[in-house]
Structures are given as C-alpha cells and as structure tokens.
C-alpha positions as CSV (number, residue, x, y, z in Angstrom):
1,X,-23.1,38.8,-12.5
2,X,-19.5,38.1,-11.6
3,X,-17.5,35.1,-13.1
4,X,-18.2,32.8,-10.1
5,X,-21.9,33.5,-10.2
6,X,-21.9,32.8,-14.0
7,X,-20.1,29.5,-13.5
8,X,-22.6,28.5,-10.8
9,X,-25.5,29.4,-13.0
10,X,-24.0,27.3,-15.8
11,X,-23.6,24.4,-13.4
12,X,-27.3,24.6,-12.4
13,X,-28.2,24.5,-16.1
14,X,-25.9,21.6,-16.7
15,X,-27.5,19.6,-13.8
16,X,-31.0,20.4,-15.0
17,X,-30.2,19.4,-18.5
18,X,-28.6,16.1,-17.4
19,X,-31.6,15.3,-15.2
20,X,-34.1,16.1,-17.9
21,X,-32.3,14.0,-20.5
22,X,-31.8,11.1,-18.0
23,X,-28.1,11.3,-18.5
24,X,-27.0,11.7,-14.8
25,X,-23.6,10.5,-14.0
26,X,-23.6,6.6,-13.7
27,X,-22.3,4.8,-10.6
28,X,-18.5,4.4,-10.5
29,X,-18.5,0.6,-11.2
30,X,-20.7,1.2,-14.3
31,X,-18.6,4.2,-15.5
32,X,-15.1,2.7,-15.2
33,X,-15.3,0.3,-18.1
34,X,-16.1,3.2,-20.4
35,X,-12.9,5.1,-19.5
36,X,-10.4,4.7,-22.4
37,X,-7.5,6.9,-21.1
38,X,-5.8,8.6,-18.3
39,X,-4.6,12.0,-19.5
40,X,-1.8,13.7,-17.6
41,X,-1.8,17.4,-18.8
42,X,-0.7,20.9,-17.9
43,X,-2.9,23.1,-15.7
44,X,-2.5,25.8,-18.3
45,X,-6.0,27.2,-19.0
46,X,-5.1,27.4,-22.7
47,X,-4.8,23.7,-23.2
48,X,-7.9,22.0,-21.7
49,X,-7.6,18.3,-22.6
50,X,-11.4,18.1,-23.1
51,X,-11.1,20.8,-25.8
52,X,-7.8,19.9,-27.3
53,X,-8.6,16.1,-27.6
54,X,-12.4,16.5,-28.0
55,X,-13.0,14.2,-24.8
56,X,-16.6,13.4,-24.0
57,X,-17.7,13.1,-20.4
58,X,-16.7,9.7,-18.9
59,X,-14.2,8.9,-21.7
60,X,-11.0,9.8,-19.8
61,X,-9.7,10.5,-16.4
62,X,-7.9,13.9,-16.6
63,X,-5.2,14.8,-14.1
64,X,-3.6,18.3,-14.5
65,X,-0.6,19.7,-12.8
66,X,2.0,22.4,-13.5
67,X,3.8,21.4,-16.7
68,X,1.9,18.2,-17.2
69,X,4.7,16.3,-15.6
70,X,5.1,13.0,-13.9
71,X,5.8,13.9,-10.3
72,X,5.7,11.8,-7.1
73,X,2.4,13.5,-6.2
74,X,1.0,12.4,-9.6
75,X,2.2,8.8,-9.1
76,X,0.4,8.8,-5.7
77,X,-2.8,10.0,-7.4
78,X,-2.5,7.1,-10.0
79,X,-2.0,4.6,-7.2
80,X,-5.2,5.9,-5.5
81,X,-7.1,5.7,-8.8
82,X,-5.9,2.1,-9.2
83,X,-7.1,1.3,-5.6
84,X,-10.5,2.9,-6.3
85,X,-10.8,0.5,-9.3
86,X,-10.0,-2.4,-7.0
87,X,-12.6,-1.4,-4.5
88,X,-15.2,-0.8,-7.2
89,X,-14.2,-4.2,-8.7
90,X,-13.9,-2.7,-12.2
91,X,-10.9,-1.6,-14.3
92,X,-10.7,1.4,-16.7
93,X,-11.4,0.3,-20.2
94,X,-13.0,-2.9,-18.9
95,X,-9.8,-4.8,-19.9
96,X,-9.9,-3.6,-23.5
97,X,-8.4,-0.5,-25.2
98,X,-6.8,1.9,-22.8
99,X,-4.2,4.7,-23.2
100,X,-2.1,6.8,-20.9
101,X,-1.5,10.2,-22.5
102,X,1.0,12.8,-21.3
103,X,-0.1,16.0,-22.9
104,X,2.4,18.8,-22.8
105,X,2.5,22.0,-24.9
106,X,4.7,24.8,-26.1
107,X,5.0,28.1,-24.2
108,X,4.4,26.2,-21.0
109,X,4.7,28.3,-17.8
110,X,7.0,25.7,-16.2
111,X,9.8,26.9,-18.6
112,X,9.6,30.3,-16.9
113,X,10.6,28.6,-13.6
114,X,14.0,27.3,-14.9
115,X,15.7,30.2,-12.9
116,X,14.3,28.8,-9.7
117,X,15.9,25.3,-9.4
118,X,15.2,24.9,-5.7
119,X,11.4,25.3,-6.3
120,X,11.5,22.8,-9.2
121,X,13.6,20.3,-7.3
122,X,11.1,20.5,-4.5
123,X,8.2,20.0,-7.0
124,X,9.8,16.9,-8.6
125,X,11.3,15.7,-5.2
126,X,14.7,15.4,-6.7
127,X,18.1,17.0,-6.3
128,X,18.8,20.2,-8.2
129,X,21.5,18.4,-10.2
130,X,18.9,16.0,-11.6
131,X,16.7,18.8,-13.1
132,X,18.3,18.6,-16.5
133,X,16.8,15.2,-16.9
134,X,13.3,16.7,-16.8
135,X,13.9,18.7,-20.0
136,X,12.0,21.7,-18.5
137,X,12.5,24.0,-21.4
138,X,11.7,21.5,-24.2
139,X,8.3,19.9,-24.0
140,X,9.1,17.5,-27.0
141,X,12.2,16.2,-25.2
142,X,10.2,15.8,-22.0
143,X,7.8,13.3,-23.6
144,X,10.0,11.9,-26.4
145,X,13.4,11.7,-24.8
146,X,13.5,7.9,-24.2
147,X,12.5,4.9,-26.1
148,X,10.1,2.9,-24.1
149,X,9.6,-0.8,-24.4
150,X,6.0,-1.7,-23.8
151,X,4.8,-5.3,-23.0
152,X,2.9,-7.4,-25.5
153,X,1.2,-5.5,-28.3
154,X,1.1,-2.2,-26.4
155,X,2.4,0.9,-28.2
156,X,4.0,4.0,-26.7
157,X,3.9,7.3,-28.5
158,X,4.8,10.8,-27.5
159,X,3.1,13.9,-28.9
160,X,3.4,17.7,-28.2
161,X,0.4,20.0,-28.8
162,X,1.7,23.2,-30.5
163,X,-0.2,26.1,-29.2
164,X,0.2,29.6,-30.6
165,X,-0.2,32.3,-28.0
166,X,0.1,36.0,-27.8
167,X,2.0,36.1,-24.5
C-alpha cells in the first residue's frame, strides 16, 4: 500500500468511526460558535498546529501558508471567512472568547528564500525594498516586532514555537 492509499484508508476508518459514534461534523451555523481561534501557521509539515497546540476538531480555523505570514492572499481568505459567518448568521466564538494566533517557528523554510527577493516581493505583493520589514530570517521579530494596541480588554501576545530539527 502506498502513502496515498494509506491516507485514503485512514479516512475511511475516520468516517466510519465518526458515523458509529454519532459525531459527524455539525452544520456550519452550529459549529461556528465553538470556534475559539483562527490560527495562521506555516505550511511546514513539522509544525502541524493541531499537534503543536493540541487542537481538537472544530476548535479552530487553521490557515497555513509558506512562513505562516500575513499576506494579501491570507487577508482575502480571512475576509471570505468573515463573509461565510455573515451568511451563516453566526460568528466564531459565539461572541465570547476568541483568539487570532500567528504561529511561526524556528528553522523555517522561508528563511532559505532570503536570496530570492523578487520571489518574496511577489509573494507579499510589496516592493523588494520593503522586504526587510517582514523580518524573514527572524521568526521572533516577525511576530513580536511591534507593540499592538488592542481595543477594550483584548490582549495581544506573540509567541514562537522552538522546534529542534536535524536538517
């Protein structure tokens, strides 16, 4: 059995288990109030947010991209998610506790692209001269560079997951 066949088999087992336990995915309007976070993370296979943060199904919306960065494409996805909530007439967190988490990590592949400024400028849709502001080679600086002022009793925090690798 190759890896794709193995994944498809595990999916069949998952679906059968969910059906047997009566825990099939709820409708979108019923599921949205249970969402407590949007996690923006890196596509790196070593730092799966579900594993790193112990997320349970339905607890968070996870969006992953190269570097776990805020890009114009990611902002468009967030806008679409907001619109889905409007159409479903529900909001994530049900109006209570809700977090936006930007999860970056050490030894990120995006740091290896520092020598290709044209590609990175295209990815971020900025001019090459603006790339330094993205702190591409320092994940801590990328999430902790600025002080943010949040409205009301909101809190903003930055964290970096330190991952040891053998690369």
